[in-house]
C-alpha positions as CSV (number, residue, x, y, z in Angstrom):
1,M,9.8,142.8,71.3
2,N,12.8,144.4,69.9
3,I,14.0,143.5,66.4
4,R,17.5,142.7,67.6
5,R,16.2,139.9,69.8
6,L,13.9,138.6,67.1
7,L,16.9,138.3,64.6
8,Y,19.1,136.3,66.9
9,V,16.5,133.7,68.4
10,F,15.9,131.8,65.3
11,A,18.3,128.9,65.4
12,L,17.8,125.1,65.0
13,V,20.4,122.7,64.5
14,L,19.3,119.5,62.4
15,L,22.2,118.1,60.6
16,G,22.4,121.3,58.7
17,S,20.9,124.6,59.4
18,V,17.1,124.9,59.6
19,W,15.5,127.8,61.0
20,L,12.3,128.2,62.7
21,P,10.9,131.4,64.3
22,L,9.7,131.4,67.9
23,T,6.7,133.2,69.0
24,S,7.0,136.7,70.3
25,A,6.0,135.6,73.7
26,Q,8.8,132.7,73.8
27,A,11.5,135.0,72.5
28,D,10.7,137.7,75.1
29,A,10.6,135.0,77.8
30,V,14.2,133.7,77.0
31,G,16.1,136.8,76.0
32,G,18.8,135.3,74.1
33,P,19.9,132.8,71.3
34,L,18.0,129.4,71.5
35,A,18.6,126.3,69.6
36,K,16.9,122.8,69.2
37,Q,18.3,119.6,67.9
38,G,16.9,116.3,66.5
39,S,13.3,117.3,65.8
40,L,11.4,120.2,64.5
41,T,8.9,119.7,67.4
42,G,11.8,119.3,69.9
43,A,12.3,121.6,72.9
44,W,14.2,124.8,72.6
45,S,17.4,125.2,74.7
46,T,18.6,128.5,75.7
47,E,22.2,128.9,74.4
48,W,23.2,132.0,75.9
49,T,21.4,134.7,78.0
50,D,22.4,137.9,76.2
51,G,24.0,137.1,72.9
52,T,24.0,139.4,69.9
53,A,24.3,136.7,67.2
54,I,24.4,132.9,66.7
55,Y,25.8,130.8,64.0
56,V,25.2,127.1,63.4
57,A,26.5,124.2,61.4
58,S,26.5,120.5,61.8
59,D,27.9,117.3,60.5
60,P,27.1,113.6,61.1
61,T,30.4,112.7,62.7
62,N,31.1,116.0,65.0
63,G,27.4,117.0,65.6
64,P,26.1,120.5,66.0
65,L,28.5,123.4,66.0
66,I,27.2,126.6,67.7
67,V,28.9,129.9,67.9
68,V,27.5,132.8,69.9
69,Q,28.7,136.4,70.0
70,D,28.3,137.9,73.3
71,A,27.5,141.6,74.2
72,T,31.3,142.5,74.2
73,G,32.0,141.0,70.8
74,N,33.8,138.0,72.1
75,L,32.9,134.5,70.4
76,W,31.9,131.4,72.4
77,A,31.6,127.9,70.6
78,K,30.5,124.4,71.5
79,E,30.3,121.2,69.4
80,G,28.7,117.9,69.8
81,S,25.4,118.5,71.6
82,V,23.1,121.4,72.0
83,T,22.4,120.4,75.7
84,V,25.5,118.7,76.9
85,A,28.6,120.3,75.2
86,T,30.7,123.0,77.2
87,W,31.3,126.6,75.9
88,T,34.8,127.4,74.7
89,E,35.9,131.2,74.3
90,I,37.3,131.2,70.8
91,W,37.6,135.0,70.0
92,T,38.6,138.0,72.2
93,S,40.1,140.4,69.7
94,G,37.0,142.8,69.4
95,T,33.7,142.7,67.7
96,P,34.2,141.1,64.2
97,T,32.8,142.6,61.1
98,A,31.6,139.2,60.0
99,V,31.5,135.5,61.1
100,S,30.7,132.3,59.3
101,V,30.9,128.7,60.3
102,A,30.8,125.2,58.6
103,S,31.6,121.6,59.5
104,D,32.3,118.2,57.7
105,P,32.9,114.8,59.0
106,T,36.7,114.7,57.8
107,N,37.8,118.2,58.6
108,G,35.6,119.0,61.6
109,P,34.4,122.6,62.5
110,L,35.5,125.6,60.2
111,I,35.0,129.0,62.0
112,A,36.0,132.2,60.1
113,V,36.1,135.8,61.3
114,L,36.6,139.1,59.3
115,S,38.1,141.8,61.7
116,G,40.0,145.0,60.8
117,G,40.4,144.1,57.2
118,T,41.8,140.6,57.8
119,A,40.2,137.3,57.4
120,Y,41.1,134.7,60.1
121,A,40.1,130.9,60.2
122,K,40.5,127.8,62.4
123,E,39.7,124.3,61.5
124,G,39.5,120.9,63.0
125,S,39.0,121.9,66.7
126,L,37.5,124.7,68.7
127,T,41.0,125.2,70.3
128,A,43.0,125.2,67.0
129,P,45.0,128.3,66.5
130,W,43.7,131.2,64.1
131,T,45.2,131.3,60.7
132,T,45.5,134.5,58.9
133,E,43.7,133.7,55.6
134,F,43.6,137.1,53.8
135,T,45.0,140.5,54.7
136,G,44.3,144.1,53.5
137,V,40.7,143.5,52.7
138,S,39.7,147.1,52.1
139,G,36.1,147.8,52.7
140,A,35.3,144.2,53.4
141,S,31.8,143.7,54.3
142,G,31.0,139.9,54.2
143,L,32.5,136.5,54.9
144,S,31.3,133.1,54.1
145,V,32.6,129.5,54.5
146,A,31.7,126.0,53.5
147,S,33.4,122.8,53.8
148,D,33.0,119.1,52.7
149,A,35.0,115.9,53.3
150,T,36.3,115.7,49.7
151,N,37.2,119.4,48.8
152,G,37.9,120.7,52.4
153,P,37.3,124.4,53.4
154,L,36.1,127.1,51.0
155,I,36.4,130.7,52.2
156,A,34.9,133.7,50.5
157,V,35.3,137.5,51.4
158,L,33.4,140.3,49.9
159,S,35.6,143.5,49.6
160,N,34.4,146.6,47.9
161,G,31.8,144.6,45.8
162,T,34.5,142.0,44.7
163,V,34.3,138.5,45.7
164,V,37.7,136.9,46.9
165,R,37.5,133.2,47.1
166,Q,40.1,130.8,48.5
167,A,40.2,127.1,48.3
168,R,42.9,124.6,49.2
169,Q,44.1,122.6,46.3
170,P,44.7,118.7,46.5
171,D,48.5,119.4,46.9
172,G,47.7,121.7,49.9
173,A,48.5,124.9,48.1
174,V,46.2,127.9,48.4
175,A,44.5,129.4,45.3
176,H,42.8,132.8,45.3
177,R,40.2,133.8,42.7
178,I,38.8,137.2,42.3
179,R,35.5,137.8,40.7
180,Q,33.8,141.0,39.8
181,P,30.1,140.9,40.2
182,R,28.2,141.9,36.9
183,C,25.4,143.7,39.0
184,Q,24.7,147.1,37.6
185,R,21.7,149.2,38.6
186,G,19.8,146.4,40.2
187,V,20.3,143.9,37.3
188,R,21.7,140.7,38.3
189,G,24.6,139.3,36.4
190,E,25.4,135.4,36.0
């Protein structure tokens, strides 16, 4: 079994992301991202036949959010049920550097993509337009999002070892905070 396949067949959606490995035989038999919902002993559902990555989030109002990256770099998403929801193509602008997903009961799904030095995000619906969140991210290598009903979306980008964090303020304004990590020669800072 190849390592690439092993890396993307570990998805379980259960009101949050919980990951369980498949046996080698199960992964080889399926050949793509799998997910299960509702029980650790529940049945696995084949989500895509030849995906290269899978991202999951969930909340009690909107249900599970599953995003799969296909072999061409496009992103497909579905929300609401692992077995019933239909796929929506959400990204067709080339293979992203990073992808992150979150969801909350008030704001709905939050999907972010880092591509070509620009961070994009969409919130509230799989068909919502992409919003440019941050540009000129030189050497960007990571992206992460979170969301909750009270504070809304949180987006962070890792650029040349610097974490750039963005959050919406109560008045709707966007605040950026840049933090230089204190890591040096393998010693972790605060």
